[in-house]
Structures are given as structure tokens and as C-alpha cells.
PyMOL Python script that loads the backbone (N, CA, C, O; Angstrom):
from pymol import cmd

cmd.read_pdbstr("""\
ATOM      1  N   UNK A   1       0.837  -1.193   0.000  1.00  0.00           N
ATOM      2  CA  UNK A   1       0.000   0.000   0.000  1.00  0.00           C
ATOM      3  C   UNK A   1       0.876   1.248   0.000  1.00  0.00           C
ATOM      4  O   UNK A   1       1.953   1.277   0.596  1.00  0.00           O
ATOM      5  N   UNK A   2       0.407   2.224  -0.651  1.00  0.00           N
ATOM      6  CA  UNK A   2       1.134   3.489  -0.650  1.00  0.00           C
ATOM      7  C   UNK A   2       0.675   4.358   0.499  1.00  0.00           C
ATOM      8  O   UNK A   2      -0.386   4.136   1.083  1.00  0.00           O
ATOM      9  N   UNK A   3       1.476   5.338   0.812  1.00  0.00           N
ATOM     10  CA  UNK A   3       1.119   6.256   1.896  1.00  0.00           C
ATOM     11  C   UNK A   3      -0.177   6.990   1.579  1.00  0.00           C
ATOM     12  O   UNK A   3      -0.991   7.246   2.467  1.00  0.00           O
ATOM     13  N   UNK A   4      -0.361   7.325   0.309  1.00  0.00           N
ATOM     14  CA  UNK A   4      -1.575   8.044  -0.088  1.00  0.00           C
ATOM     15  C   UNK A   4      -2.822   7.183   0.163  1.00  0.00           C
ATOM     16  O   UNK A   4      -3.840   7.684   0.641  1.00  0.00           O
ATOM     17  N   UNK A   5      -2.735   5.890  -0.159  1.00  0.00           N
ATOM     18  CA  UNK A   5      -3.885   5.011   0.028  1.00  0.00           C
ATOM     19  C   UNK A   5      -4.192   4.823   1.515  1.00  0.00           C
ATOM     20  O   UNK A   5      -5.358   4.810   1.910  1.00  0.00           O
ATOM     21  N   UNK A   6      -3.161   4.680   2.332  1.00  0.00           N
ATOM     22  CA  UNK A   6      -3.369   4.567   3.774  1.00  0.00           C
ATOM     23  C   UNK A   6      -4.066   5.817   4.296  1.00  0.00           C
ATOM     24  O   UNK A   6      -4.990   5.730   5.105  1.00  0.00           O
ATOM     25  N   UNK A   7      -3.617   6.982   3.830  1.00  0.00           N
ATOM     26  CA  UNK A   7      -4.241   8.240   4.246  1.00  0.00           C
ATOM     27  C   UNK A   7      -5.705   8.278   3.808  1.00  0.00           C
ATOM     28  O   UNK A   7      -6.564   8.717   4.572  1.00  0.00           O
ATOM     29  N   UNK A   8      -6.000   7.822   2.584  1.00  0.00           N
ATOM     30  CA  UNK A   8      -7.379   7.808   2.089  1.00  0.00           C
ATOM     31  C   UNK A   8      -8.261   6.898   2.943  1.00  0.00           C
ATOM     32  O   UNK A   8      -9.421   7.219   3.201  1.00  0.00           O
ATOM     33  N   UNK A   9      -7.713   5.769   3.378  1.00  0.00           N
ATOM     34  CA  UNK A   9      -8.496   4.831   4.191  1.00  0.00           C
ATOM     35  C   UNK A   9      -8.770   5.416   5.570  1.00  0.00           C
ATOM     36  O   UNK A   9      -9.874   5.276   6.097  1.00  0.00           O
ATOM     37  N   UNK A  10      -7.777   6.066   6.153  1.00  0.00           N
ATOM     38  CA  UNK A  10      -7.933   6.602   7.511  1.00  0.00           C
ATOM     39  C   UNK A  10      -8.843   7.826   7.545  1.00  0.00           C
ATOM     40  O   UNK A  10      -9.571   8.028   8.517  1.00  0.00           O
ATOM     41  N   UNK A  11      -8.809   8.630   6.511  1.00  0.00           N
ATOM     42  CA  UNK A  11      -9.668   9.815   6.473  1.00  0.00           C
ATOM     43  C   UNK A  11     -11.117   9.421   6.213  1.00  0.00           C
ATOM     44  O   UNK A  11     -11.401   8.260   5.920  1.00  0.00           O
ATOM     45  N   UNK A  12     -12.031  10.378   6.317  1.00  0.00           N
ATOM     46  CA  UNK A  12     -13.459  10.128   6.094  1.00  0.00           C
ATOM     47  C   UNK A  12     -13.657   9.499   4.718  1.00  0.00           C
ATOM     48  O   UNK A  12     -13.065   9.930   3.728  1.00  0.00           O
ATOM     49  N   UNK A  13     -14.499   8.477   4.679  1.00  0.00           N
ATOM     50  CA  UNK A  13     -14.662   7.726   3.439  1.00  0.00           C
ATOM     51  C   UNK A  13     -15.369   8.544   2.364  1.00  0.00           C
ATOM     52  O   UNK A  13     -16.251   9.360   2.631  1.00  0.00           O
ATOM     53  N   UNK A  14     -14.936   8.281   1.144  1.00  0.00           N
ATOM     54  CA  UNK A  14     -15.586   8.865  -0.023  1.00  0.00           C
ATOM     55  C   UNK A  14     -16.561   7.825  -0.568  1.00  0.00           C
ATOM     56  O   UNK A  14     -16.383   6.629  -0.338  1.00  0.00           O
ATOM     57  N   UNK A  15     -17.578   8.268  -1.281  1.00  0.00           N
ATOM     58  CA  UNK A  15     -18.541   7.306  -1.824  1.00  0.00           C
ATOM     59  C   UNK A  15     -17.847   6.226  -2.664  1.00  0.00           C
ATOM     60  O   UNK A  15     -17.045   6.531  -3.547  1.00  0.00           O
ATOM     61  N   UNK A  16     -18.168   4.970  -2.373  1.00  0.00           N
ATOM     62  CA  UNK A  16     -17.622   3.862  -3.132  1.00  0.00           C
ATOM     63  C   UNK A  16     -16.317   3.290  -2.596  1.00  0.00           C
ATOM     64  O   UNK A  16     -15.832   2.282  -3.110  1.00  0.00           O
ATOM     65  N   UNK A  17     -15.745   3.908  -1.584  1.00  0.00           N
ATOM     66  CA  UNK A  17     -14.491   3.402  -1.005  1.00  0.00           C
ATOM     67  C   UNK A  17     -14.830   2.474   0.158  1.00  0.00           C
ATOM     68  O   UNK A  17     -15.009   2.916   1.292  1.00  0.00           O
ATOM     69  N   UNK A  18     -14.913   1.191  -0.143  1.00  0.00           N
ATOM     70  CA  UNK A  18     -15.337   0.204   0.838  1.00  0.00           C
ATOM     71  C   UNK A  18     -14.354   0.079   1.997  1.00  0.00           C
ATOM     72  O   UNK A  18     -14.776  -0.011   3.150  1.00  0.00           O
ATOM     73  N   UNK A  19     -13.061   0.072   1.716  1.00  0.00           N
ATOM     74  CA  UNK A  19     -12.055  -0.077   2.768  1.00  0.00           C
ATOM     75  C   UNK A  19     -12.121   1.084   3.755  1.00  0.00           C
ATOM     76  O   UNK A  19     -12.033   0.885   4.967  1.00  0.00           O
ATOM     77  N   UNK A  20     -12.272   2.275   3.237  1.00  0.00           N
ATOM     78  CA  UNK A  20     -12.346   3.451   4.100  1.00  0.00           C
ATOM     79  C   UNK A  20     -13.629   3.448   4.926  1.00  0.00           C
ATOM     80  O   UNK A  20     -13.608   3.797   6.107  1.00  0.00           O
ATOM     81  N   UNK A  21     -14.725   3.062   4.321  1.00  0.00           N
ATOM     82  CA  UNK A  21     -15.997   2.987   5.053  1.00  0.00           C
ATOM     83  C   UNK A  21     -15.919   1.922   6.142  1.00  0.00           C
ATOM     84  O   UNK A  21     -16.407   2.136   7.251  1.00  0.00           O
ATOM     85  N   UNK A  22     -15.317   0.788   5.840  1.00  0.00           N
ATOM     86  CA  UNK A  22     -15.164  -0.276   6.844  1.00  0.00           C
ATOM     87  C   UNK A  22     -14.284   0.198   7.994  1.00  0.00           C
ATOM     88  O   UNK A  22     -14.576  -0.089   9.155  1.00  0.00           O
ATOM     89  N   UNK A  23     -13.215   0.918   7.683  1.00  0.00           N
ATOM     90  CA  UNK A  23     -12.345   1.446   8.732  1.00  0.00           C
ATOM     91  C   UNK A  23     -13.095   2.442   9.604  1.00  0.00           C
ATOM     92  O   UNK A  23     -12.968   2.415  10.828  1.00  0.00           O
ATOM     93  N   UNK A  24     -13.878   3.326   8.981  1.00  0.00           N
ATOM     94  CA  UNK A  24     -14.676   4.303   9.729  1.00  0.00           C
ATOM     95  C   UNK A  24     -15.621   3.589  10.693  1.00  0.00           C
ATOM     96  O   UNK A  24     -15.708   3.961  11.864  1.00  0.00           O
ATOM     97  N   UNK A  25     -16.325   2.575  10.214  1.00  0.00           N
ATOM     98  CA  UNK A  25     -17.258   1.843  11.068  1.00  0.00           C
ATOM     99  C   UNK A  25     -16.523   1.088  12.168  1.00  0.00           C
ATOM    100  O   UNK A  25     -17.005   1.019  13.299  1.00  0.00           O
ATOM    101  N   UNK A  26     -15.359   0.521  11.850  1.00  0.00           N
ATOM    102  CA  UNK A  26     -14.575  -0.183  12.860  1.00  0.00           C
ATOM    103  C   UNK A  26     -14.200   0.757  14.005  1.00  0.00           C
ATOM    104  O   UNK A  26     -14.321   0.391  15.174  1.00  0.00           O
ATOM    105  N   UNK A  27     -13.749   1.958  13.674  1.00  0.00           N
ATOM    106  CA  UNK A  27     -13.352   2.931  14.695  1.00  0.00           C
ATOM    107  C   UNK A  27     -14.571   3.385  15.511  1.00  0.00           C
ATOM    108  O   UNK A  27     -14.477   3.534  16.730  1.00  0.00           O
ATOM    109  N   UNK A  28     -15.699   3.603  14.852  1.00  0.00           N
ATOM    110  CA  UNK A  28     -16.917   4.005  15.564  1.00  0.00           C
ATOM    111  C   UNK A  28     -17.356   2.922  16.548  1.00  0.00           C
ATOM    112  O   UNK A  28     -17.700   3.218  17.692  1.00  0.00           O
ATOM    113  N   UNK A  29     -17.342   1.673  16.099  1.00  0.00           N
ATOM    114  CA  UNK A  29     -17.728   0.561  16.970  1.00  0.00           C
ATOM    115  C   UNK A  29     -16.726   0.419  18.110  1.00  0.00           C
ATOM    116  O   UNK A  29     -17.123   0.188  19.252  1.00  0.00           O
ATOM    117  N   UNK A  30     -15.433   0.554  17.819  1.00  0.00           N
ATOM    118  CA  UNK A  30     -14.413   0.440  18.855  1.00  0.00           C
ATOM    119  C   UNK A  30     -14.584   1.517  19.924  1.00  0.00           C
ATOM    120  O   UNK A  30     -14.458   1.231  21.115  1.00  0.00           O
ATOM    121  N   UNK A  31     -14.866   2.736  19.514  1.00  0.00           N
ATOM    122  CA  UNK A  31     -15.101   3.819  20.475  1.00  0.00           C
ATOM    123  C   UNK A  31     -16.338   3.521  21.324  1.00  0.00           C
ATOM    124  O   UNK A  31     -16.313   3.699  22.542  1.00  0.00           O
ATOM    125  N   UNK A  32     -17.411   3.070  20.688  1.00  0.00           N
ATOM    126  CA  UNK A  32     -18.649   2.761  21.401  1.00  0.00           C
ATOM    127  C   UNK A  32     -18.439   1.631  22.420  1.00  0.00           C
ATOM    128  O   UNK A  32     -18.912   1.714  23.554  1.00  0.00           O
ATOM    129  N   UNK A  33     -17.732   0.587  22.007  1.00  0.00           N
ATOM    130  CA  UNK A  33     -17.477  -0.530  22.924  1.00  0.00           C
ATOM    131  C   UNK A  33     -16.549  -0.078  24.051  1.00  0.00           C
ATOM    132  O   UNK A  33     -16.691  -0.543  25.183  1.00  0.00           O
ATOM    133  N   UNK A  34     -15.605   0.816  23.764  1.00  0.00           N
ATOM    134  CA  UNK A  34     -14.741   1.354  24.814  1.00  0.00           C
ATOM    135  C   UNK A  34     -15.542   2.113  25.858  1.00  0.00           C
ATOM    136  O   UNK A  34     -15.308   1.960  27.057  1.00  0.00           O
ATOM    137  N   UNK A  35     -16.470   2.919  25.415  1.00  0.00           N
ATOM    138  CA  UNK A  35     -17.321   3.657  26.354  1.00  0.00           C
ATOM    139  C   UNK A  35     -18.118   2.679  27.215  1.00  0.00           C
ATOM    140  O   UNK A  35     -18.237   2.864  28.426  1.00  0.00           O
ATOM    141  N   UNK A  36     -18.658   1.646  26.589  1.00  0.00           N
ATOM    142  CA  UNK A  36     -19.404   0.632  27.322  1.00  0.00           C
ATOM    143  C   UNK A  36     -18.507  -0.095  28.327  1.00  0.00           C
ATOM    144  O   UNK A  36     -18.927  -0.369  29.451  1.00  0.00           O
ATOM    145  N   UNK A  37     -17.280  -0.404  27.926  1.00  0.00           N
ATOM    146  CA  UNK A  37     -16.346  -1.099  28.817  1.00  0.00           C
ATOM    147  C   UNK A  37     -15.971  -0.235  30.019  1.00  0.00           C
ATOM    148  O   UNK A  37     -15.841  -0.744  31.132  1.00  0.00           O
ATOM    149  N   UNK A  38     -15.797   1.060  29.800  1.00  0.00           N
ATOM    150  CA  UNK A  38     -15.471   1.962  30.910  1.00  0.00           C
ATOM    151  C   UNK A  38     -16.643   2.029  31.891  1.00  0.00           C
ATOM    152  O   UNK A  38     -16.442   2.010  33.105  1.00  0.00           O
ATOM    153  N   UNK A  39     -17.838   2.107  31.373  1.00  0.00           N
ATOM    154  CA  UNK A  39     -19.018   2.126  32.238  1.00  0.00           C
ATOM    155  C   UNK A  39     -19.134   0.804  32.990  1.00  0.00           C
ATOM    156  O   UNK A  39     -19.407   0.798  34.190  1.00  0.00           O
ATOM    157  N   UNK A  40     -18.930  -0.312  32.299  1.00  0.00           N
ATOM    158  CA  UNK A  40     -19.014  -1.623  32.943  1.00  0.00           C
ATOM    159  C   UNK A  40     -17.942  -1.781  34.013  1.00  0.00           C
ATOM    160  O   UNK A  40     -18.199  -2.369  35.064  1.00  0.00           O
ATOM    161  N   UNK A  41     -16.759  -1.269  33.759  1.00  0.00           N
ATOM    162  CA  UNK A  41     -15.658  -1.387  34.716  1.00  0.00           C
ATOM    163  C   UNK A  41     -15.913  -0.566  35.977  1.00  0.00           C
ATOM    164  O   UNK A  41     -15.299  -0.815  37.014  1.00  0.00           O
ATOM    165  N   UNK A  42     -16.800   0.393  35.893  1.00  0.00           N
ATOM    166  CA  UNK A  42     -17.088   1.216  37.065  1.00  0.00           C
ATOM    167  C   UNK A  42     -17.947   0.473  38.093  1.00  0.00           C
ATOM    168  O   UNK A  42     -18.030   0.884  39.251  1.00  0.00           O
ATOM    169  N   UNK A  43     -18.576  -0.607  37.671  1.00  0.00           N
ATOM    170  CA  UNK A  43     -19.345  -1.441  38.586  1.00  0.00           C
ATOM    171  C   UNK A  43     -18.428  -2.541  39.109  1.00  0.00           C
ATOM    172  O   UNK A  43     -17.913  -3.339  38.326  1.00  0.00           O
ATOM    173  N   UNK A  44     -18.220  -2.593  40.407  1.00  0.00           N
ATOM    174  CA  UNK A  44     -17.242  -3.526  40.978  1.00  0.00           C
ATOM    175  C   UNK A  44     -17.608  -4.987  40.738  1.00  0.00           C
ATOM    176  O   UNK A  44     -16.717  -5.820  40.574  1.00  0.00           O
ATOM    177  N   UNK A  45     -18.886  -5.313  40.714  1.00  0.00           N
ATOM    178  CA  UNK A  45     -19.292  -6.702  40.481  1.00  0.00           C
ATOM    179  C   UNK A  45     -18.893  -7.167  39.084  1.00  0.00           C
ATOM    180  O   UNK A  45     -18.388  -8.276  38.913  1.00  0.00           O
ATOM    181  N   UNK A  46     -19.116  -6.332  38.109  1.00  0.00           N
ATOM    182  CA  UNK A  46     -18.769  -6.671  36.731  1.00  0.00           C
ATOM    183  C   UNK A  46     -17.253  -6.678  36.559  1.00  0.00           C
ATOM    184  O   UNK A  46     -16.702  -7.566  35.908  1.00  0.00           O
ATOM    185  N   UNK A  47     -16.590  -5.701  37.135  1.00  0.00           N
ATOM    186  CA  UNK A  47     -15.140  -5.576  36.978  1.00  0.00           C
ATOM    187  C   UNK A  47     -14.414  -6.786  37.550  1.00  0.00           C
ATOM    188  O   UNK A  47     -13.440  -7.256  36.961  1.00  0.00           O
ATOM    189  N   UNK A  48     -14.873  -7.296  38.684  1.00  0.00           N
ATOM    190  CA  UNK A  48     -14.224  -8.464  39.304  1.00  0.00           C
ATOM    191  C   UNK A  48     -14.339  -9.692  38.421  1.00  0.00           C
ATOM    192  O   UNK A  48     -13.373 -10.441  38.276  1.00  0.00           O
ATOM    193  N   UNK A  49     -15.483  -9.907  37.838  1.00  0.00           N
ATOM    194  CA  UNK A  49     -15.706 -11.098  37.018  1.00  0.00           C
ATOM    195  C   UNK A  49     -15.083 -11.042  35.640  1.00  0.00           C
ATOM    196  O   UNK A  49     -14.775 -12.077  35.050  1.00  0.00           O
ATOM    197  N   UNK A  50     -14.898  -9.853  35.130  1.00  0.00           N
ATOM    198  CA  UNK A  50     -14.422  -9.706  33.757  1.00  0.00           C
ATOM    199  C   UNK A  50     -13.142  -8.879  33.663  1.00  0.00           C
ATOM    200  O   UNK A  50     -12.880  -8.268  32.627  1.00  0.00           O
ATOM    201  N   UNK A  51     -12.357  -8.852  34.708  1.00  0.00           N
ATOM    202  CA  UNK A  51     -11.173  -7.984  34.718  1.00  0.00           C
ATOM    203  C   UNK A  51     -10.179  -8.364  33.622  1.00  0.00           C
ATOM    204  O   UNK A  51      -9.588  -7.480  33.002  1.00  0.00           O
ATOM    205  N   UNK A  52      -9.981  -9.674  33.367  1.00  0.00           N
ATOM    206  CA  UNK A  52      -9.044 -10.077  32.317  1.00  0.00           C
ATOM    207  C   UNK A  52      -9.544  -9.645  30.947  1.00  0.00           C
ATOM    208  O   UNK A  52      -8.773  -9.129  30.138  1.00  0.00           O
ATOM    209  N   UNK A  53     -10.825  -9.852  30.683  1.00  0.00           N
ATOM    210  CA  UNK A  53     -11.399  -9.471  29.388  1.00  0.00           C
ATOM    211  C   UNK A  53     -11.345  -7.959  29.193  1.00  0.00           C
ATOM    212  O   UNK A  53     -11.013  -7.478  28.110  1.00  0.00           O
ATOM    213  N   UNK A  54     -11.672  -7.214  30.242  1.00  0.00           N
ATOM    214  CA  UNK A  54     -11.641  -5.754  30.142  1.00  0.00           C
ATOM    215  C   UNK A  54     -10.211  -5.240  29.938  1.00  0.00           C
ATOM    216  O   UNK A  54      -9.986  -4.313  29.159  1.00  0.00           O
ATOM    217  N   UNK A  55      -9.249  -5.846  30.639  1.00  0.00           N
ATOM    218  CA  UNK A  55      -7.848  -5.439  30.478  1.00  0.00           C
ATOM    219  C   UNK A  55      -7.336  -5.780  29.080  1.00  0.00           C
ATOM    220  O   UNK A  55      -6.640  -4.979  28.456  1.00  0.00           O
ATOM    221  N   UNK A  56      -7.679  -6.958  28.599  1.00  0.00           N
ATOM    222  CA  UNK A  56      -7.257  -7.365  27.254  1.00  0.00           C
ATOM    223  C   UNK A  56      -7.839  -6.431  26.201  1.00  0.00           C
ATOM    224  O   UNK A  56      -7.146  -6.012  25.273  1.00  0.00           O
ATOM    225  N   UNK A  57      -9.118  -6.112  26.356  1.00  0.00           N
ATOM    226  CA  UNK A  57      -9.759  -5.197  25.416  1.00  0.00           C
ATOM    227  C   UNK A  57      -9.121  -3.816  25.479  1.00  0.00           C
ATOM    228  O   UNK A  57      -8.950  -3.159  24.452  1.00  0.00           O
ATOM    229  N   UNK A  58      -8.770  -3.377  26.677  1.00  0.00           N
ATOM    230  CA  UNK A  58      -8.111  -2.080  26.836  1.00  0.00           C
ATOM    231  C   UNK A  58      -6.776  -2.049  26.092  1.00  0.00           C
ATOM    232  O   UNK A  58      -6.477  -1.077  25.399  1.00  0.00           O
ATOM    233  N   UNK A  59      -5.977  -3.097  26.231  1.00  0.00           N
ATOM    234  CA  UNK A  59      -4.687  -3.151  25.534  1.00  0.00           C
ATOM    235  C   UNK A  59      -4.871  -3.205  24.020  1.00  0.00           C
ATOM    236  O   UNK A  59      -4.119  -2.573  23.278  1.00  0.00           O
ATOM    237  N   UNK A  60      -5.880  -3.966  23.558  1.00  0.00           N
ATOM    238  CA  UNK A  60      -6.181  -4.019  22.133  1.00  0.00           C
ATOM    239  C   UNK A  60      -6.556  -2.631  21.617  1.00  0.00           C
ATOM    240  O   UNK A  60      -6.072  -2.200  20.571  1.00  0.00           O
ATOM    241  N   UNK A  61      -7.417  -1.936  22.352  1.00  0.00           N
ATOM    242  CA  UNK A  61      -7.863  -0.600  21.951  1.00  0.00           C
ATOM    243  C   UNK A  61      -6.713   0.390  21.913  1.00  0.00           C
ATOM    244  O   UNK A  61      -6.601   1.188  20.983  1.00  0.00           O
ATOM    245  N   UNK A  62      -5.863   0.338  22.922  1.00  0.00           N
ATOM    246  CA  UNK A  62      -4.706   1.237  22.954  1.00  0.00           C
ATOM    247  C   UNK A  62      -3.820   0.993  21.739  1.00  0.00           C
ATOM    248  O   UNK A  62      -3.327   1.939  21.125  1.00  0.00           O
ATOM    249  N   UNK A  63      -3.618  -0.270  21.395  1.00  0.00           N
ATOM    250  CA  UNK A  63      -2.797  -0.610  20.233  1.00  0.00           C
ATOM    251  C   UNK A  63      -3.407  -0.064  18.942  1.00  0.00           C
ATOM    252  O   UNK A  63      -2.702   0.519  18.119  1.00  0.00           O
ATOM    253  N   UNK A  64      -4.704  -0.249  18.768  1.00  0.00           N
ATOM    254  CA  UNK A  64      -5.383   0.223  17.555  1.00  0.00           C
ATOM    255  C   UNK A  64      -5.343   1.750  17.468  1.00  0.00           C
ATOM    256  O   UNK A  64      -5.020   2.303  16.417  1.00  0.00           O
ATOM    257  N   UNK A  65      -5.670   2.428  18.563  1.00  0.00           N
ATOM    258  CA  UNK A  65      -5.685   3.891  18.544  1.00  0.00           C
ATOM    259  C   UNK A  65      -4.280   4.473  18.365  1.00  0.00           C
ATOM    260  O   UNK A  65      -4.120   5.513  17.727  1.00  0.00           O
ATOM    261  N   UNK A  66      -3.267   3.813  18.920  1.00  0.00           N
ATOM    262  CA  UNK A  66      -1.888   4.272  18.748  1.00  0.00           C
ATOM    263  C   UNK A  66      -1.468   4.100  17.291  1.00  0.00           C
ATOM    264  O   UNK A  66      -0.861   4.998  16.708  1.00  0.00           O
ATOM    265  N   UNK A  67      -1.790   2.947  16.703  1.00  0.00           N
ATOM    266  CA  UNK A  67      -1.462   2.710  15.293  1.00  0.00           C
ATOM    267  C   UNK A  67      -2.151   3.743  14.397  1.00  0.00           C
ATOM    268  O   UNK A  67      -1.538   4.267  13.467  1.00  0.00           O
ATOM    269  N   UNK A  68      -3.416   4.032  14.675  1.00  0.00           N
ATOM    270  CA  UNK A  68      -4.136   5.024  13.888  1.00  0.00           C
ATOM    271  C   UNK A  68      -3.473   6.396  14.016  1.00  0.00           C
ATOM    272  O   UNK A  68      -3.317   7.108  13.024  1.00  0.00           O
ATOM    273  N   UNK A  69      -3.087   6.757  15.222  1.00  0.00           N
ATOM    274  CA  UNK A  69      -2.445   8.051  15.458  1.00  0.00           C
ATOM    275  C   UNK A  69      -1.122   8.133  14.696  1.00  0.00           C
ATOM    276  O   UNK A  69      -0.835   9.149  14.063  1.00  0.00           O
ATOM    277  N   UNK A  70      -0.327   7.084  14.753  1.00  0.00           N
ATOM    278  CA  UNK A  70       0.965   7.074  14.055  1.00  0.00           C
ATOM    279  C   UNK A  70       0.768   7.169  12.553  1.00  0.00           C
ATOM    280  O   UNK A  70       1.498   7.888  11.872  1.00  0.00           O
ATOM    281  N   UNK A  71      -0.217   6.445  12.034  1.00  0.00           N
ATOM    282  CA  UNK A  71      -0.468   6.466  10.585  1.00  0.00           C
ATOM    283  C   UNK A  71      -0.987   7.815  10.103  1.00  0.00           C
ATOM    284  O   UNK A  71      -0.749   8.202   8.959  1.00  0.00           O
ATOM    285  N   UNK A  72      -1.688   8.524  10.967  1.00  0.00           N
ATOM    286  CA  UNK A  72      -2.152   9.854  10.581  1.00  0.00           C
ATOM    287  C   UNK A  72      -0.972  10.797  10.485  1.00  0.00           C
ATOM    288  O   UNK A  72      -1.147  11.974  10.171  1.00  0.00           O
TER     289      UNK A  72
END
""", "prot")
cmd.dss("prot")
cmd.show_as("cartoon", "prot")
cmd.util.cbc("prot")
cmd.orient("prot")
């Protein structure tokens, strides 16, 4: 992939650009699930039972958002 194509995918999708639209939706879903995970983690009962899953998801999210930031 060229740098220009990576930039096109990361920026707001243009009509007909499936890869860019998929990336946009992936980021929107990731942000939404992150908000849900933060809210869930605030409840001690949920946090105790799912601490490994929440931590793993947090590390995955940090990796994705860092990669996106670097690519921008």
C-alpha cells in the first residue's frame, strides 16, 4: 500500500471506497465498545468477574488507537 492510500483509508470515506468505510465503522464501533467497557468497569461486580477481558480489550484498543495516530 502506498502512503496516499493509507491516508485515504484513515480519512473520512468517499462514496464507493469500501475499505475506508469499513475502517470508519470499525473505529466508531471500537469507540462505542470502549465507552461501554469503561461504564461496565465502574461497577465492581462486573469488573471483578471480567477484569481479564476488560484489560485485554483495553490493551487491544490502545494498540489500535496508537497505530491510527501514528499512521495519521
